[in-house]
Each structure stands twice: as C-alpha cells, then as structure tokens.
Phi, psi and omega in degrees: 000138180265129181262121181253130175282147176297153187294324187234122175241124178287138181300145181290138170292145178306142181284172185303321180294319182298317178296323175294316173301315182294335179291329180263348184246160179296162185293130183304325178303343174268010183294152175265115174248134174253119180257127186237123170190145177283351183263103174307329182288327172289328177296319186289326179293320182292324179291328172299308186293333177258025184305331178291350174269131185276345187235086178246134173229163194227145168225151184242008176206160180297322184291326183289327184296314183299312185295316180296316185295317180297317193273331186257329181065073172292157172266352173195149175238126175262110193231133178286137178290307189261113171219154174301146176079240177277105186274178191297328176302310187292322177304315179303301181314310193284326183290326178286339175282341186266119186299335185269354182236342193304323180278357185286121180286144185241126179245119179278133177245109190212163182274341178298130180236359180285158185297327182297320177292316183298317178295323177300317179291329176288325170305324180287344180111004180295152182275328182205172186219126182235123181271144171280154354287143188284141172260128187302306180307310184298321176301305186299320178294324182285314174305311179303326188281326178293316182295314176302321174293329177295305191296319178294322173303311185291329174298309185294329176293319175295317179296330186285343184232064184250147173289128186300319185293301192266332183087357175280170174299149180275172188297322179296320180293324179297311181305312184294313182286334180292323176294315179300313177296330179290322176298308174311309185287324169303314182295321182262001176067031179253155181285163181211132179232148173234119177261125172245118187246118179258140179277128182293119168061053182293326179291321169294329183291318179295314174309319183280330188241341183100169186288319182293328175294324181289323176298321180292325178295323173297315181286338182282321173304316176303313178302320182293315181301317183288319184299328186283346189257126186247336184267155179301322184284344178289152178216138171252136185211162173272121182259339169198191188299323184227022180236138174237156182234138165244113178274117191234092178287151175053042177232138182271173177303322183292322179294317180301311179297327173297322176291322172300317175301309187298323186293313181297316184285340177287348181286143177299136184283143167096354184258006176083003182265125182217164185237127155272132191230137177233129182247123174265146184235137177287135167231164181294336178260347183227162192270144182288322187287326176290326181289323188287326178294319183292320181290325174295317177303323178286331176290323182292323178289333185279341174125168183304140173079011183281158181215120182232158176236156175206153180231004178086341181279336185209168183294147180297141185232152180288149182279131175229112178312000000 
C-alpha cells in the first residue's frame, strides 16, 4: 500500500514544555543569528526563512564569519561546510577552541548527506546538521530548539549557583561571568559597567524593624534589581552581606546610571531604606571591579542615597545627569 503525505501540512504548535520554557526565557525572536554561506542566494533564502528573527547577520567567507562571531557574539551560527579559503569545518574548529565562542551552537547547512560528513561535524562539536535544500518549517523548528537548549543551559547554571536568601546569583558566579565579560569587552572594544548597590545603615534598619524585616528588605532590593534587567547577558548577584551587584555588558555610564536611579527610586518611600550606589566602568588600563568598589566607597562616604562613578583613571565622582 502506498502512503501519500497531504500536500499542505500545518506546522505543529510548540508543545507544553516549549511553552513553559519560552515563558521563562527571553523571547527567541530577539536571538542573534549568524548565517554563513559563500553563496549570496543561499543566504538570502535562509534570511527569508528566518524572517521572524530580528537580529540576523551574514558572512560569505570563513574569515568574515570568525570576525563577526568574535565581535558580535551570536547565539547561534548556521554554517555552510564547503567554502573557498577557510571552510566551515575549520570555522567550527576555531570557534570551539575560543573560550568566548565555545558554547555557541553551530548548525551545519550543507549539500552533503552521507553519514561520514554528518559524523565529522558532530565530532567537531556542531549542534545539528541540516541538508540542502532547506525546508523552512524544519529549519525554524531546529533553530528554535537549539536556542531553547542553550538558554535553558545558561539559566540552569545560574540557578545552581544562587544565594539562599535573595535568590540572586552568588558571588562565585558573578566573579566567573565578570571575568568572561571583561575579556569579551576588551577584545571587542565594547563598554562594560559594574554597579554595586549597598544598603545604607542596615544595622540601624535591623534595630528599628527587627531581624526578619532586614531579611525581607534584602529580598526586596534583590527583587527590584532582578526586575530591572532585561537582557540575557545581564546578571544580578549578591556581592556581600548588604551589597548587590549588577553586571552590565555593552553598557555606558549613562545606561548604568539610569538603571541605578531606577533602582533607588524603586524602594518604598517612608521605610527608611536607601541605597548608596557605585558604578565602575571598564577602561583599557583599569579593572572594572576595582573601579566599582572605589565608587561605592565614595558613595557611602557622601551619605545615604548617593550615586558615584569611577573608571580607575580618575577619582570617583558623583553622577550628574
């Protein structure tokens, strides 16, 4: 008996698990996708098939792909295997050897369908393999799956290293991500800011309201800090007993100060809880963490609710819009 597929098959809706994941993760449509193929027509076709994604960039050679990947940090790469010069296999090998790109999923898109080629790309560390000609529904489903897997893995790593009281990332997680983002910012020439927010006179607050109220106050500040962060790379962490940190990649002084002001304004009026905030800015010669510590110390000396900035090149100064 011959089985015939219907001419038109509606794409299946995401299952319950995918819906639950999407509710926890940033919108997939905002993901950064890098499309690599030496054939401009193939790139145009992939771009049309993935038109629902708002951040698409293209490369027509292996050398261009590596330069874009290092500077733009894509969340997923669709990579042609055969290209003149630096082919897709070598691009994959070099990305997997780069600490800042090693976890970026690579999906090979190639005319080769034999098992040996498929096995080779997986041995190189590729996440998936799609044969040309590419079918739109299958491509979109596999891209979405890889993005969900990566973002879920990142979320699980952060959840495993949480401060018990506040639910924010613990100090060790902050230190790891700060080191990685510092390397990334220095290599790409991008800004990086670290915001340290210290609760003013926490001991006095405890005397007035009791120990339980102090814990609730710390949770409240932590919740406000977490709500302010919208991008996947941003991180809110507990830096010390009464200090919170916001790690802000690709953020200028103005952007960081805007977040700091919103955090200070978010505290309930009249309960006596205020924040002294220091913002450290990365420079080629100075460490962003040391600058943030300097700025926070200056803010605390200046008095409750103060906001200071420092970049290590000069003394911390109060922020003036």
